[in-house]
N, C-alpha and C positions, 0 to 999 in steps of 0.2 A: 065236073072237071077239078075244081078247087073247092075245098071244104074247111069248115071251122067247127070244132067241137068246143062248146062253151059249157063247162060243168064245174061244180065245186071240187075241192081236193077230195081224193079217195072215192070218186064217183065211178071210176072205171075207164077214164079217158085213155090210158096207156093200152089196156086190153082192146079197146075199140080201135085204136090206131093199128094194132097188129092185125085185127080182123079185116079192116078196110084195105090195109096195105097188102095183105095176103091175097085177097080177092082181086085186087088190081094186078098183082103179079101173075095170077092164074089167067086172067083175061088178056093180058098183053105180054107176050113173050119177049118183047124188046125193052121192057121197062126195067129200070133200076130204081132202087129206093134208098134215099138218104134220110135217116132219122137222126135229128140233131137235138141236143139237150143243152141247157145252159151250163151245167156242171157235170163232171164225171160221176159223182154218186147217184145222180138221177137216172143214169143209164141202166142201173141194175134192174129197174122195172121193165125194160124193153128187151131183155136178153132171152127170155124163154116163156112160151105159152103153149098149151095144147088147146086148140080151138075147134069146136064143132060149128061148121058153117051152117046157115039156114037150110041148105039143101042136103044136110046130113054128112057131107064129106068132112074129114078131119084135116086140120092143118097143124103140123108141128112147127111152130115158129120158134126157131132157135138161131140167134145171130152167131155165125161162125166165128171162132176165136180170131182168125186172121183178119176179119172184117169188123172186129169190135175195137174201134180206135179210142174207146174210153176205158179199156182195161188198164190195170196197173203197169203192165209191161209195154204199153203202146209207145212207140217212138216214131218220129217223122210222120206224124199223122196227116199233115197237109199233103205231102208227097204221096202217101198211101191212098188218100181219098182221090187225088187226081189219077193215080194208077187204076183205081177201081173204076173210074169214069171212062178211062181211055183204053182199057184192055178189052179183048173180045168177051162177049157175054158168057157168063157161066151157064152150064146146062142144068144146074140145080137151082131150085126156087130161092132158097136162102143164100145162095152164092150171088144173088142180085140185090142183097140188102146190106147196107153198111150203117154202123152206129158211130156217131161222132159228136163233138161239142159244137156249139154255135161258133166259137172262135176258129175251130178247124174248118168249118164250112165257109166262113167269110174269107179266111186266108186262101183257101183253094179257089174260091170265086175271084178274088182279086188277082190271083196268078193266071187263071185261065177260065174266063167266063164261057168261052166257046166249048169247053169240056162238058158243060151242063146241057146234055141233049137226051131226050127220051128218059126223063127222070121225074120221079115224084119226090119233092123235098118236103119232109115232115118237120115242122118246127114246133117242138114242145115248149110250153111256156111262151107262147107267141106274143105276149105283152112286151117282150124284149124288142120286138120289131118296132121301128119308128119311122113314120112318114111325115112329110111336112103337111101342116094343116092349111086351110084356106084363110086363117085369121091374119097371117102376115106374109103376103105374096113376096117372093124374092128372097125370103129367108130360108136357108138350107138347114132344115132340122132333121134330115134323113140320117140314120145311122147305117152301119155296114149291112146289117140284116135287111134294113129297109131298101137299100140300094139293090141288093140281090132280089128281093121281092119285086121291086119295080122292073128290073131287067126281065125276070121270069114272066111277069104279067104281060109284058110286051111281046113275049115269045110263047104264047100259050099253046102253040102247036108242038113244042118240044119240052115244055116245063109245066108240071102241075104242082100244086101246093096243098098241103094238109096242115092245118093249124090246130093246136089245142091250147086252151087257157082257162083258168078259173075266173079271170077277169079281163075285160077289155080296157080297163082303166090304167093309164100311165100317170105318174106323178106330175109330168110336164104337160099333160093334156093333149099331146100329139097322138094322132090316130095310128093304129097298127097296120091298117090297110087303107089304100086310097079310095077304094070303092067297094062297099059290102056287096053290091050287086054282082060282082065277079066270083062270089063265093056262095056255096050252099051252107047255111048255118044251122047247126043242131045244138039246141039249148036244153040243158037239164036244170030245172029250177032249183034254187036254193031252199025252197020251202020243205 
């Protein structure tokens, strides 16, 4: 249901996200996918892939220009993300994929958490997510991405997560997820 890809830079995490997301779209006709990146330049790697799936079928992963909220001409990204979540499902596979920044994602979540239903939220560079640790009970160390993840984990019937990161370490030692048992973890060694 939820997964984490932990691999070094340039190991193919972005390609793997597209393949996993494409497979999930094919299996679930009601699913929408949000791919979120920390900065707009990183979005370039998510825009286009031609993928041969293990069963031999081909997937042309190409984010539609209208759903690329990281493009240079993107405006009103928070409103557009909420419209994507609240309008009827597209009949095309890639019409159910949107690309946005982490900040657009958390702004949309703060405006309407209820809009996030039947969605796979992919958070690239997931070490930006912050959860409170057990070391100081009562201290609120959660950031906005962490609040979104906590909300989604409590609603696993309607929200799935996919994380990618080269490192699980944050400078402040806060964890990125509250319970690793809720995620399938795929590691690619740095060796």
